[in-house]
Residue frames as qw, qx, qy, qz and C-alpha x, y, z in Angstrom:
[[0.170, 0.920, 0.334, -0.118, 0.55, -26.49, 16.55],
 [0.198, -0.816, 0.309, 0.446, 3.97, -24.76, 16.44],
 [0.431, -0.157, 0.744, 0.485, 5.26, -27.18, 13.78],
 [0.381, 0.633, 0.654, 0.165, 2.15, -26.66, 11.66],
 [0.055, 0.964, 0.085, -0.245, 2.57, -22.87, 11.86],
 [0.341, -0.603, 0.529, 0.490, 6.24, -23.24, 10.92],
 [0.478, 0.195, 0.763, 0.390, 5.33, -25.33, 7.83],
 [0.265, 0.847, 0.460, 0.031, 2.79, -22.72, 6.74],
 [0.143, -0.906, 0.153, 0.368, 5.31, -19.92, 7.30],
 [0.424, -0.348, 0.665, 0.507, 7.96, -21.71, 5.22],
 [0.464, 0.465, 0.714, 0.243, 5.47, -22.40, 2.46],
 [0.204, 0.936, 0.287, 0.018, 4.47, -18.76, 1.98],
 [0.315, -0.783, 0.336, 0.418, 8.01, -17.54, 2.56],
 [0.539, -0.020, 0.686, 0.489, 8.96, -19.64, -0.48],
 [0.337, 0.755, 0.518, 0.221, 6.34, -17.82, -2.56],
 [0.129, -0.968, 0.007, 0.217, 7.69, -14.50, -1.26],
 [0.465, -0.529, 0.526, 0.477, 11.30, -15.46, -2.09],
 [0.536, 0.296, 0.678, 0.407, 10.31, -16.69, -5.55],
 [0.222, 0.904, 0.351, 0.101, 8.53, -13.43, -6.37],
 [0.271, -0.883, 0.213, 0.319, 11.50, -11.40, -5.07],
 [0.516, -0.309, 0.628, 0.493, 14.01, -13.37, -7.15],
 [0.524, 0.547, 0.606, 0.245, 11.81, -13.20, -10.26],
 [0.135, 0.979, 0.129, -0.081, 12.34, -9.42, -10.38],
 [0.518, -0.618, 0.356, 0.472, 16.15, -9.60, -10.32],
 [0.580, 0.151, 0.597, 0.534, 16.46, -10.43, -14.02],
 [0.246, 0.846, 0.399, 0.252, 14.61, -7.24, -15.06],
 [0.523, -0.272, -0.074, 0.804, 17.64, -4.93, -14.82],
 [0.109, 0.301, 0.312, 0.895, 16.31, -2.30, -17.21],
 [0.400, -0.682, -0.489, -0.369, 12.95, -2.12, -15.44],
 [0.630, -0.560, -0.318, 0.433, 14.77, -1.73, -12.11],
 [0.403, -0.082, 0.079, 0.908, 16.92, 1.08, -13.48],
 [0.088, -0.457, -0.416, -0.781, 13.94, 2.87, -14.99],
 [0.524, -0.693, -0.489, -0.084, 12.04, 2.52, -11.75],
 [0.581, -0.421, -0.194, 0.669, 14.98, 4.01, -9.82],
 [0.215, 0.106, 0.224, 0.945, 15.24, 6.95, -12.24],
 [0.274, -0.596, -0.525, -0.543, 11.48, 7.45, -12.07],
 [0.570, -0.668, -0.421, 0.227, 11.54, 7.59, -8.24],
 [0.482, -0.272, -0.027, 0.833, 14.45, 10.04, -8.32],
 [0.064, 0.296, 0.383, 0.873, 12.77, 12.26, -10.91],
 [0.386, -0.680, -0.563, -0.266, 9.53, 12.22, -8.93],
 [0.553, -0.612, -0.303, 0.477, 11.26, 13.41, -5.76],
 [0.361, -0.086, 0.153, 0.916, 13.21, 16.13, -7.64],
 [0.096, -0.475, -0.489, -0.726, 10.04, 17.45, -9.29],
 [0.494, -0.710, -0.501, -0.040, 8.16, 17.42, -5.96],
 [0.543, -0.398, -0.191, 0.715, 11.05, 19.23, -4.27],
 [0.170, 0.047, 0.224, 0.959, 11.00, 22.15, -6.69],
 [0.270, -0.562, -0.590, -0.514, 7.18, 22.19, -6.77],
 [0.539, -0.706, -0.443, 0.123, 6.78, 22.48, -2.99],
 [0.488, -0.286, -0.073, 0.822, 9.76, 24.80, -2.65],
 [0.050, 0.261, 0.330, 0.906, 8.10, 27.20, -5.09],
 [0.413, -0.624, -0.536, -0.392, 4.78, 26.96, -3.20],
 [0.641, -0.694, -0.280, 0.172, 6.12, 27.26, 0.32],
 [0.287, 0.810, -0.288, 0.423, 9.57, 28.80, -0.21],
 [0.404, 0.231, -0.668, 0.581, 11.62, 29.27, 2.93],
 [0.384, -0.326, 0.274, -0.819, 8.56, 30.05, 5.06],
 [0.109, 0.121, 0.947, -0.276, 5.86, 28.04, 6.81],
 [0.471, -0.131, -0.369, -0.791, 2.36, 27.36, 5.52],
 [0.814, -0.333, -0.164, -0.447, -0.22, 26.07, 8.01],
 [0.671, -0.578, 0.453, -0.101, 2.60, 24.80, 10.21],
 [0.924, 0.187, 0.270, 0.198, 4.22, 22.91, 7.30],
 [0.150, -0.773, 0.420, 0.451, 7.77, 23.61, 6.17],
 [0.611, 0.568, -0.473, -0.285, 9.56, 22.64, 2.95],
 [0.043, 0.377, -0.911, 0.161, 11.49, 20.00, 4.91],
 [0.554, 0.108, 0.666, -0.487, 8.21, 18.53, 6.13],
 [0.731, 0.516, 0.014, -0.447, 6.90, 18.36, 2.58],
 [0.445, 0.563, -0.686, -0.122, 10.04, 16.75, 1.13],
 [0.181, -0.210, 0.913, -0.301, 10.04, 14.21, 3.94],
 [0.664, 0.288, 0.444, -0.528, 6.37, 13.59, 3.24],
 [0.674, 0.570, -0.295, -0.365, 7.07, 13.07, -0.47],
 [0.264, 0.481, -0.835, 0.030, 10.03, 10.69, 0.11],
 [0.285, -0.069, 0.873, -0.391, 8.30, 8.58, 2.78],
 [0.699, 0.377, 0.252, -0.553, 5.08, 8.52, 0.76],
 [0.588, 0.542, -0.529, -0.282, 7.01, 7.18, -2.21],
 [0.074, 0.318, -0.925, 0.195, 8.51, 4.44, -0.01],
 [0.438, 0.130, 0.731, -0.507, 5.19, 3.45, 1.58],
 [0.680, 0.476, -0.015, -0.558, 3.36, 3.65, -1.76],
 [0.399, 0.463, -0.769, -0.187, 5.90, 1.23, -3.22],
 [0.123, -0.094, 0.937, -0.315, 4.99, -1.26, -0.50],
 [0.479, 0.363, 0.588, -0.541, 1.27, -0.91, -1.21],
 [0.423, 0.496, -0.364, -0.666, 1.42, -0.70, -4.99],
 [0.385, -0.014, 0.918, 0.098, 0.02, -3.58, -7.06],
 [0.485, 0.277, -0.314, -0.768, -1.87, -4.36, -10.26],
 [0.023, -0.038, 0.997, 0.063, -2.82, -7.97, -9.57],
 [0.487, 0.390, 0.504, -0.597, -6.51, -7.05, -9.61],
 [0.576, 0.558, -0.295, -0.520, -6.37, -6.94, -13.42],
 [0.229, 0.346, -0.905, -0.096, -4.34, -10.16, -13.49],
 [0.270, 0.124, 0.867, -0.399, -6.90, -11.81, -11.21],
 [0.568, 0.493, 0.199, -0.628, -9.67, -10.55, -13.45],
 [0.458, 0.506, -0.615, -0.395, -7.95, -12.01, -16.51],
 [0.064, 0.165, -0.980, 0.090, -7.59, -15.41, -14.81],
 [0.430, 0.295, 0.653, -0.549, -11.29, -15.33, -13.92],
 [0.588, 0.545, -0.097, -0.590, -12.29, -14.57, -17.50],
 [0.503, 0.443, -0.699, -0.250, -10.11, -17.32, -19.04],
 [0.914, -0.238, -0.189, -0.267, -11.02, -19.81, -16.30],
 [0.623, 0.332, -0.592, 0.389, -7.47, -20.44, -15.07],
 [0.293, -0.513, 0.434, -0.680, -8.46, -19.25, -11.59],
 [0.915, -0.198, -0.130, -0.328, -10.09, -22.65, -11.08],
 [0.743, 0.258, -0.528, 0.320, -6.63, -24.16, -10.65],
 [0.018, 0.445, -0.523, 0.727, -6.22, -22.22, -7.42],
 [0.763, -0.322, 0.086, -0.554, -9.22, -24.04, -5.94],
 [0.959, 0.050, -0.280, 0.010, -7.25, -27.28, -6.25],
 [0.440, 0.480, -0.527, 0.546, -4.09, -26.06, -4.53],
 [0.647, -0.514, -0.520, 0.215, -3.58, -26.84, -0.81],
 [0.343, -0.099, -0.199, 0.913, -2.81, -23.18, -0.10],
 [0.101, 0.774, 0.443, -0.441, -4.79, -20.09, 0.66],
 [0.499, 0.597, 0.347, 0.525, -5.18, -18.14, -2.57],
 [0.120, -0.974, -0.080, -0.177, -5.33, -14.88, -0.62],
 [0.601, -0.694, 0.307, 0.252, -2.10, -15.60, 1.30],
 [0.736, 0.143, 0.425, 0.507, -0.45, -16.78, -1.92],
 [0.308, 0.804, 0.248, 0.444, -1.27, -13.49, -3.64],
 [0.337, -0.938, 0.073, -0.038, -0.15, -11.51, -0.60],
 [0.748, -0.405, 0.348, 0.395, 3.21, -13.36, -0.49],
 [0.617, 0.354, 0.404, 0.575, 3.87, -12.79, -4.21],
 [0.076, 0.912, 0.223, 0.336, 2.64, -9.19, -4.10],
 [0.472, -0.866, 0.140, 0.088, 4.79, -8.36, -1.07],
 [0.780, -0.175, 0.356, 0.484, 7.88, -10.08, -2.53],
 [0.489, 0.567, 0.331, 0.575, 7.73, -7.94, -5.66],
 [0.104, -0.943, -0.116, -0.294, 7.10, -4.73, -3.72],
 [0.662, -0.678, 0.180, 0.264, 9.95, -5.37, -1.26],
 [0.712, 0.100, 0.344, 0.604, 12.29, -5.80, -4.22],
 [0.244, 0.761, 0.265, 0.540, 11.13, -2.48, -5.71],
 [0.408, -0.911, -0.034, -0.054, 11.51, -0.78, -2.35],
 [0.739, -0.470, 0.247, 0.414, 15.08, -1.99, -1.90],
 [0.608, 0.089, 0.438, 0.656, 16.31, -1.37, -5.44],
 [0.212, 0.603, 0.430, 0.637, 14.26, 1.60, -6.65],
 [0.285, -0.868, -0.211, -0.349, 13.25, 3.66, -3.62],
 [0.736, -0.598, -0.076, 0.307, 15.72, 3.04, -0.80],
 [0.604, 0.065, 0.120, 0.786, 18.64, 4.56, -2.78],
 [0.028, 0.659, 0.253, 0.708, 16.53, 7.69, -3.33],
 [0.581, -0.780, -0.215, -0.091, 15.68, 7.86, 0.38],
 [0.752, -0.360, -0.002, 0.552, 19.37, 7.60, 1.30],
 [0.419, 0.315, 0.219, 0.823, 20.35, 10.22, -1.29],
 [0.202, -0.779, -0.285, -0.521, 17.61, 12.57, -0.09],
 [0.684, -0.690, -0.171, 0.163, 18.77, 12.13, 3.51],
 [0.674, -0.167, 0.087, 0.714, 22.32, 13.05, 2.52],
 [0.262, 0.362, 0.289, 0.847, 21.53, 15.98, 0.21],
 [0.295, -0.643, -0.273, -0.652, 18.41, 17.47, 1.85],
 [0.051, 0.191, -0.719, 0.667, 18.54, 16.04, 5.34],
 [0.587, -0.391, -0.536, -0.465, 15.43, 14.05, 6.20],
 [0.320, -0.481, 0.517, -0.631, 14.41, 14.30, 9.86],
 [0.276, -0.077, -0.951, 0.112, 13.80, 11.27, 12.05],
 [0.450, -0.651, -0.533, -0.299, 10.54, 10.84, 13.99],
 [0.176, -0.748, 0.256, -0.587, 10.38, 13.00, 17.13],
 [0.522, -0.453, 0.625, -0.362, 10.40, 9.94, 19.41],
 [0.001, -0.159, 0.979, 0.129, 10.76, 6.16, 19.38],
 [0.378, 0.381, 0.738, -0.409, 7.05, 5.86, 20.15],
 [0.475, 0.648, -0.069, -0.591, 6.25, 7.84, 16.98],
 [0.219, 0.455, -0.794, -0.338, 8.45, 5.42, 15.04],
 [0.194, 0.071, 0.965, -0.161, 6.61, 2.40, 16.47],
 [0.463, 0.560, 0.462, -0.508, 3.21, 3.87, 15.57],
 [0.364, 0.639, -0.403, -0.545, 4.53, 4.71, 12.10],
 [0.072, 0.267, -0.942, -0.191, 5.67, 1.09, 11.57],
 [0.294, 0.274, 0.865, -0.300, 2.39, -0.35, 12.86],
 [0.461, 0.653, 0.238, -0.551, 0.27, 1.92, 10.67],
 [0.265, 0.555, -0.627, -0.479, 2.49, 1.23, 7.64],
 [0.080, -0.057, 0.994, 0.047, 1.96, -2.51, 8.09],
 [0.357, 0.488, 0.694, -0.391, -1.80, -2.09, 8.42],
 [0.366, 0.683, -0.114, -0.622, -1.78, 0.20, 5.40],
 [0.108, 0.349, -0.849, -0.381, -0.07, -2.46, 3.31],
 [0.160, 0.216, 0.957, -0.109, -2.76, -4.97, 4.32],
 [0.350, 0.617, 0.403, -0.579, -5.61, -2.51, 3.72],
 [0.329, 0.606, -0.394, -0.607, -4.40, -1.69, 0.22],
 [0.031, 0.160, -0.962, -0.219, -3.85, -5.38, -0.57],
 [0.259, 0.376, 0.838, -0.299, -7.39, -6.20, 0.57],
 [0.383, 0.658, 0.116, -0.638, -8.86, -3.40, -1.57],
 [0.279, 0.491, -0.663, -0.492, -7.02, -4.69, -4.66],
 [0.074, -0.011, 0.997, -0.013, -7.95, -8.28, -3.83],
 [0.356, 0.501, 0.639, -0.462, -11.65, -7.46, -3.46],
 [0.374, 0.649, -0.189, -0.635, -11.55, -5.46, -6.70],
 [0.156, 0.347, -0.857, -0.348, -10.05, -8.43, -8.52],
 [0.175, 0.167, 0.954, -0.179, -12.60, -10.88, -7.12],
 [0.424, 0.533, 0.338, -0.650, -15.49, -8.74, -8.31],
 [0.257, 0.390, -0.647, -0.603, -14.53, -9.81, -11.86],
 [0.143, 0.161, 0.976, -0.040, -16.58, -12.96, -11.12],
 [0.241, 0.680, 0.634, -0.276, -19.61, -10.72, -11.61],
 [0.180, 0.843, -0.015, -0.507, -18.38, -7.70, -13.57],
 [0.858, 0.376, 0.240, 0.255, -16.02, -9.50, -16.03],
 [0.475, 0.605, -0.101, 0.631, -13.73, -6.45, -15.96],
 [0.586, -0.615, -0.325, 0.416, -11.83, -4.73, -13.17],
 [0.463, 0.233, 0.046, 0.854, -10.05, -1.81, -14.82],
 [0.174, -0.648, -0.173, -0.721, -12.79, 0.72, -13.98],
 [0.728, -0.638, -0.247, -0.029, -13.09, -0.64, -10.42],
 [0.729, -0.150, -0.095, 0.661, -9.34, -0.23, -10.03],
 [0.195, 0.489, 0.125, 0.841, -9.73, 3.33, -11.27],
 [0.475, -0.741, -0.226, -0.418, -12.27, 4.05, -8.53],
 [0.808, -0.475, -0.160, 0.310, -9.93, 2.64, -5.88],
 [0.579, 0.116, 0.029, 0.806, -7.05, 4.72, -7.27],
 [0.049, -0.636, -0.188, -0.747, -9.21, 7.85, -7.34],
 [0.650, -0.707, -0.234, -0.150, -10.32, 7.26, -3.76],
 [0.783, -0.287, -0.089, 0.545, -6.69, 6.86, -2.69],
 [0.397, 0.322, 0.106, 0.853, -5.64, 10.03, -4.52],
 [0.205, -0.645, -0.196, -0.710, -8.48, 12.18, -3.23],
 [0.688, -0.652, -0.064, -0.312, -9.16, 10.80, 0.25],
 [0.919, -0.177, -0.153, 0.319, -5.75, 9.22, 0.96],
 [0.216, -0.946, 0.172, 0.168, -3.63, 12.37, 0.88],
 [0.825, -0.089, 0.337, 0.444, -0.99, 10.79, -1.35],
 [0.465, 0.550, 0.256, 0.645, -0.78, 13.74, -3.77],
 [0.095, -0.635, 0.119, -0.757, -1.93, 16.70, -1.70],
 [0.259, -0.042, -0.814, 0.518, -1.49, 16.08, 2.05],
 [0.298, -0.668, -0.665, -0.150, -4.68, 16.16, 4.09],
 [0.350, -0.418, -0.301, 0.782, -3.17, 19.02, 6.13],
 [0.009, 0.127, -0.240, -0.962, -4.27, 21.38, 3.36],
 [0.159, -0.421, -0.810, -0.376, -7.81, 20.00, 3.04],
 [0.403, -0.478, -0.020, -0.780, -10.92, 21.86, 4.29],
 [0.289, -0.289, 0.742, -0.531, -11.84, 20.73, 7.79],
 [0.803, 0.100, 0.274, -0.520, -15.01, 18.86, 6.77],
 [0.803, 0.433, -0.390, -0.127, -13.16, 16.84, 4.14],
 [0.222, 0.474, -0.778, 0.348, -10.34, 15.95, 6.52],
 [0.520, -0.164, 0.615, -0.569, -12.86, 14.75, 9.10],
 [0.874, 0.266, -0.030, -0.407, -14.56, 12.63, 6.45],
 [0.602, 0.503, -0.619, 0.036, -11.27, 10.91, 5.59],
 [0.255, -0.442, 0.739, -0.439, -10.88, 9.75, 9.19],
 [0.711, 0.036, 0.575, -0.404, -13.61, 7.17, 8.67],
 [0.812, 0.525, -0.154, -0.201, -12.53, 5.98, 5.22],
 [0.927, -0.197, 0.176, 0.264, -9.81, 3.35, 4.62],
 [0.648, 0.648, -0.010, 0.400, -7.72, 5.41, 2.20],
 [0.151, -0.903, 0.272, -0.297, -6.21, 7.69, 4.85],
 [0.720, -0.533, 0.438, -0.066, -4.73, 4.69, 6.67],
 [0.916, 0.352, 0.036, 0.190, -2.86, 3.32, 3.65],
 [0.669, 0.235, -0.148, 0.689, 0.01, 5.78, 3.95],
 [0.002, -0.728, 0.005, -0.686, -0.93, 9.26, 5.13],
 [0.664, -0.705, -0.042, -0.244, -1.72, 8.45, 8.75],
 [0.890, -0.193, -0.045, 0.410, 1.59, 6.62, 9.23],
 [0.495, 0.396, 0.000, 0.773, 3.52, 9.56, 7.78],
 [0.292, -0.802, -0.108, -0.509, 1.54, 11.95, 9.96],
 [0.782, -0.621, 0.030, 0.051, 3.05, 10.23, 13.02],
 [0.800, 0.115, 0.027, 0.588, 6.50, 9.97, 11.46],
 [0.260, 0.555, 0.028, 0.790, 6.58, 13.76, 11.10],
 [0.228, -0.254, -0.603, 0.721, 5.10, 14.30, 14.56],
 [0.230, -0.192, -0.226, -0.927, 2.06, 16.08, 13.12],
 [0.701, -0.413, -0.422, -0.400, -0.26, 13.75, 15.03],
 [0.342, -0.596, 0.532, -0.496, -0.21, 13.48, 18.80],
 [0.256, 0.133, -0.952, 0.099, 0.58, 10.15, 20.43],
 [0.362, 0.120, 0.616, -0.689, -2.62, 10.65, 22.43],
 [0.703, 0.377, -0.016, -0.604, -4.52, 9.94, 19.22],
 [0.178, 0.406, -0.868, -0.224, -2.42, 6.90, 18.27],
 [0.306, 0.102, 0.906, -0.274, -4.80, 4.44, 19.93],
 [0.546, 0.566, 0.315, -0.531, -7.71, 5.82, 17.93],
 [0.408, 0.640, -0.488, -0.431, -5.77, 5.74, 14.65],
 [0.020, 0.281, -0.958, -0.047, -4.60, 2.18, 15.24],
 [0.417, 0.261, 0.778, -0.390, -8.11, 1.02, 16.18],
 [0.582, 0.627, 0.074, -0.512, -9.71, 2.52, 13.05],
 [0.313, 0.577, -0.689, -0.305, -6.93, 1.09, 10.88],
 [0.130, -0.121, 0.978, -0.113, -7.28, -2.38, 12.44],
 [0.538, 0.399, 0.537, -0.513, -11.07, -2.18, 12.05],
 [0.566, 0.636, -0.248, -0.462, -10.63, -1.65, 8.30],
 [0.115, 0.417, -0.895, -0.111, -8.14, -4.54, 8.13],
 [0.301, 0.109, 0.904, -0.284, -10.66, -6.91, 9.77],
 [0.548, 0.536, 0.320, -0.557, -13.68, -5.57, 7.85],
 [0.482, 0.619, -0.452, -0.424, -11.99, -5.82, 4.44],
 [0.014, -0.281, 0.960, 0.009, -10.70, -9.30, 5.30],
 [0.435, 0.278, 0.767, -0.381, -14.23, -10.47, 6.12],
 [0.565, 0.634, 0.024, -0.528, -15.59, -8.90, 2.91],
 [0.294, 0.556, -0.717, -0.300, -12.86, -10.61, 0.89],
 [0.175, -0.086, 0.971, -0.141, -13.61, -13.97, 2.49],
 [0.527, 0.439, 0.551, -0.476, -17.33, -13.62, 1.82],
 [0.521, 0.662, -0.245, -0.480, -16.75, -12.70, -1.84],
 [0.147, 0.435, -0.875, -0.152, -14.31, -15.58, -2.30],
 [0.339, 0.104, 0.888, -0.294, -16.83, -17.98, -0.73],
 [0.583, 0.581, 0.284, -0.491, -19.59, -16.73, -3.05],
 [0.388, 0.641, -0.533, -0.394, -17.24, -17.05, -6.03],
 [0.089, -0.232, 0.969, 0.010, -16.52, -20.68, -5.17],
 [0.462, 0.354, 0.735, -0.348, -20.24, -21.46, -5.00],
 [0.487, 0.677, -0.068, -0.548, -20.79, -19.60, -8.27],
 [0.245, 0.505, -0.771, -0.301, -18.24, -21.79, -10.06],
 [0.211, -0.020, 0.963, -0.165, -19.63, -24.96, -8.49],
 [0.511, 0.493, 0.508, -0.488, -23.22, -24.14, -9.42],
 [0.515, 0.698, -0.207, -0.453, -22.25, -23.26, -12.97],
 [0.973, 0.118, 0.177, 0.089, -20.26, -26.46, -13.32],
 [0.334, 0.871, -0.346, 0.099, -16.93, -24.65, -13.77]]
């Protein structure tokens, strides 16, 4: 059993490494991504400084907001991906059938490639900005080691949740033939209910409560909430349970859709 797990791990690690290395040759894209991340943080800094100034709004300081912006950019880089459209294209041209013949899980293959590309972007385009921000502005660390552990666990689950949402969106192309508008809905849900643009701290109470039971909050905001110490460790168990529930639920939905897609191709003689 251990040797079988090791073989599987090595197999998907190779896909991860291949995706990571494939990005190295795109030097200009890497540079533009780095400049884009830096410009985004600078703009956000002046925006929130003008809104909050040197005071405190609803218990939030300028330092909190800049930390939120920088960490959100890092976490968003880990969860970012456009393979739903690529998957939709492969479904329309029929090349997706080749994945049915491979002795690998298509979902794990996509996750390995997706993660490899995002880790490269995180290291080359965002991490330098995080380090520079820490030196120039002074980013605070989590209030305790326990907060850091919860932050890491929620970040990992957030990466999986976002991947599953993109994966499900791409698979729906078996029936919709296009995914761009579905991707737009997912992006809009993340923007509005995920607190990635305007933190949920500033939302009306009824909207903030609504986001607790939606998956978007757990992609990045909830993790950052614990990083900044804005959420009590007493609520960590609840946050982790809801996040894990969405991971399992979306995984099951993805498996069901993939199973239906296989039967659809078989019935149609594809």
